[in-house]
Steps between C-alpha positions, in 0.01 A plus 500: 500500500199569271444621156226683323330413180483795259118504477459492882617853555257647234209287636564616859513872397178482291313302765619743774398800294155356440464403871580854617171631362191410711271499194495201277486525124246285316642149446713497806465382860701535827667222692697510819824309510769431766576290797498748788461841337224487233576708185227597256535413126259576216490229231297446187188289518641295202717322769195313611527292176855389593536155672805623699290786648204273550719271716602795706132601546414145610779515768354840619155336521644212710688740737257794531168363368291784371576736794765751376557748783698738270199560291666351186612133423793410731743255332706267729837545340813719522528823306798343300286185415216721389726714282667196344148361416376826351821548299437151350134583427602820313755312271 
């Protein structure tokens, strides 16, 4: 049985709303997350200054190199892991 953190629901909703639009606002970039089905999320560029996010990018580099078939950065983690990480970065 699982539980949800209060910030996770709001984070997921705001990231999903931003990802629905194909245009990116200034200061944001798209990433693709998921194990089998990739889902697009739009996140702030400021996350590039965060050590936790940089670790995830290093893992992406090791797994995919610089060839990202989805057209954006593909992150090698589950959607739940990504949402947990982004909720911690927003706090």
